[in-house]
N, C-alpha and C positions, 0 to 999 in steps of 0.2 A: 352440790353434795350428791354423790351417786347413791341411788336408792333402789332397793330390791323389795318387791311386794311378795309376801308369802300369803297367797290366797287371792281369789278373784270373784268373791261374792258381792253382795249388794253394798256393804260398807267399803270394801276394797275398791270397787269400781268408782264410787263417788269420790273417795278420798284421793285415789290415784289420779283421776282426771283433774281434780281441783289443784293438786300439787303440780301436776304437769303444766297446767295452764298458768301457774305462777312461777314458771321457769325452773322447776325441780327436774333434775336429770334422773329419770327412772330408767335404769339399765336392764332390769329383768323382772319378769312376772313368773311366779311359780304357782301351779295349781295341780292337784292330783288328777284333775280332768284337763287333758291337753287342749280341748276345744275352748274351755273357759279361759285358760291361760292365753291362748292365741287371740281371742276376742279382745281382752283387756290390753294385751301387749300392742295390738294394732292401734288402739286408741291413744296410747301414750308413747308410741314409737320406741318400743323396747324389744329385747329378745324374750323368749319364753321357754319354759320347760315343765315337764311333769316328773322329772327325776331329781329328787332332793340332793343327790350327789353332784349334780351339775350346777348347783347354786353358785353364783358369782362370789368369789372369796375376797374381792377387792373393793366392795362397796363401803360407803360410810354409814349407811342406815339400812336396817332390815326391819320392815313393818309386817308383823304377824297379824293378819286380819282374817282369821279363820275361826271355826266353831271352838268354843271353850273346851269341849270334850277332846279335841285332837291337838290342842296347842302343846301339851306336854310331850306327846309322841313325836311331833315334828321337831321340837327343840332337841330331843335326844338324837335325831338323825342329821341335824344341821352340821355342815362342815365348819370347822373352827375358822374364825376370822377376827379382825380387830374392830369391826364396826359396832354401832350401837344397836342393840336388839330391843324392839318395843312391841308390845301388843296393844290392841285397840278395844279390849274388853272392859265392861263396867264391873264385872264380878271377880275376875281373876286377880290375885295379888301380884304385885311386881316381883315378889320373891320366887315366882315360878322359874325365873331365869337363873337363879343362884346355882353355882356349880357348873354352869355351862358356858358362861361368858363373864367377863369382868365389867362390861359396860351394858347397862340395860335400863329400861324404863317403860312408860306408858304414855300413849296418845289416845285419849278417849273422847271422840266427838259425841256429844249427847243429843242425838237426833235419831229419828226413824228414817231408814233409807230404802229406796226401791231403785232397781237398775235403770229403769226408763223414765224416772222423774227427777228433774234437777232440783236442788235445794240451794238456798242462799247461805253459803258457808260463813259469810261475814257475821251472820246473826246466830250461828251455832256456838254454844259454849264448848270449849275443848279443855278437858282436865288432864293435867300433866303430872308425871312423877318420874324421878330418876334416882339412881343410887349414888350420884355425885353431882356437885353443883355445876361443874363445867358442862357436862352433858345436858343437864336441865336447862341451862342457858341456850344451848344449841336447839333443843326441842322447842323452847319458847320462841326462838327466832323462826324456826320452820313453821310452827303453828300460827304465829303472828302474821305470816304471809297470807293466810287464808281466812283467819277469823279475827274479829275485834274483841272477842271474849275468851281470853286464855287464862286459865287459873291453875295454880299448883294445888294438888289435893292428894292426900295419902290413900293407900289401898283401902284402909279401914273405912274412911269417909266415902270413898267412891262407890262402894257397894250399896250405900244408902241412896246415892243418886240413881243408881241403876234400878233399885227397888221402886223408887217413885216413878221411874220411866215405865215400869210394868203396869203400875196402877193407872197412871195418867195417859198412857198410849195404848199398850197392848190390851189391857182389860177394856178400856173405853172402845177401842176399835172392834173388839168382840161384841160389845153391846150394839154397835152399828150393824154388825152381821146378823145378830139376833133380830133386830128391828127390821132389817131388810127381808128376812124370811117370813116374819109375821105379815108384813105388808104384801109380799108376793103371794102368800097363801090366800089372802083376801082380795087379790086382784087390784091392789092399790099401788100406784107408781112410787118407787123409792124416792123420787125427787121431792115428794111431798114433805119429807122429813128434813131435807137439807137446810132450809132456812132456820129451822130450830137448832140443828147441829151447829151452824155457823154462829148464831147468836149466843148459844151456850159457851162456845169457845171464846167469843169476843168479850163477853161479860167479865171473865176472870182476868182480863188485862186491866180492868179498872175497879173491880170488886174482889174481895177475898172470896174463895170458893164457898165458904160457909155462909157469907152474906148473900151470895148469888143463888143459893139452893132454893128450889121451889118444889111443888108437887105434893101428892097426898101423904107421903111418908113424913114430911116435916111436921104436920099437925096430926099425924097418924089417923087419917080418915079411914076407919075400918070398913065402911060400906064400899068405898072405891077399891081399897086394897083387896078385899075379898072377891069383888066382882072381877078384878084383873086376874086373880088366882084361878077363878073358874074358867077364864078364857084360855088359860095356858094348859096344853095337853101334856107337855113334857115335865115329868116330876123334878128333873134337875133344874129346869127354869123356874118352877114353882119355888123350889128351895132357895135359889139365887135371889128371886124377887123378894121373898120373905126376909132373908138375912140382910140384904142391902137396905130394905125399907126400915128394918129395926135399927140398923146401924145409923142411917140418916137421922132417924128420930132421936136416937141417943145423942148424936152430935148436937142437934138443935136444943135439946134439954140442957146439955152441959154449957151451951153458949149463953143461955139466959142467966 
C-alpha cells in the first residue's frame, strides 16, 4: 500500500518509521519545513516536499499527522485523489474530511512520542474510525501490523481517551517538571525522586489509582499541607497544590 505522510513531527516520525519497518511502502513525506520532510524521508526511503501542490496523487493512504489547528487548512489545499485520508488526532472528529474526499478515517495511536526515543508499538492501543466498512478493514490490517491492541472507536468516544491522556501524561509530566525545579533550587539531585516516580507508575498496574493513593491530602493533614504551602513561593503552585489536595481528599471520602 503506497502511503504519503502529511507532517514530520514526533508522532509522524515514530509512526512512519514503524510502518516502514513493517514493509509499508512510504512514497512521500510532506512538511511545511523542507528540512523536517527531508530528515524523515531519508529514514523511510521516500521522496519529500514542502509544496502541497506536489503531493503524490496516486497513493493509497494519506496520513495527516500534523497539529490539529492546521489540519483543516491543509485538507483544503490537498490535491484530489482516490486514496484514504486519515488523521492521527485524539480530538479532531473524523468529519473534518467531509466534502473533500469520499474515503476517510482516523488512526490514533494512544501514546506520548519523542523523536529520539523508541517506543514498543506492539503495546500501544490504536483507535480506528472510518466512514465505510471496507476502508475500516484496511486500516485494521495496517494498524494490526504494528500493534496488538487495535480498536474501533467513534470520534465522540475518542475525545475522552485524549482527555485522559492529558491528565495521565501531560499534567503528570508537568508535575515532574515542577518537582525538578524545586529540587534544583535546593541543590538536591533530580535522581532522588526517580524511584518514587517509578513505583507510583508501577503500582497502578496492579491497584486501582484510588487504592494506590497516599499522602497528606488523603487524610487531609492540614499541618503538613499548610507547611508545604509555606514552602511554595509561586502563587499559581500554591493554588494548584490546594486544589489538587482538596480533590484527592474528596475522592477518598466518596470511596469510603
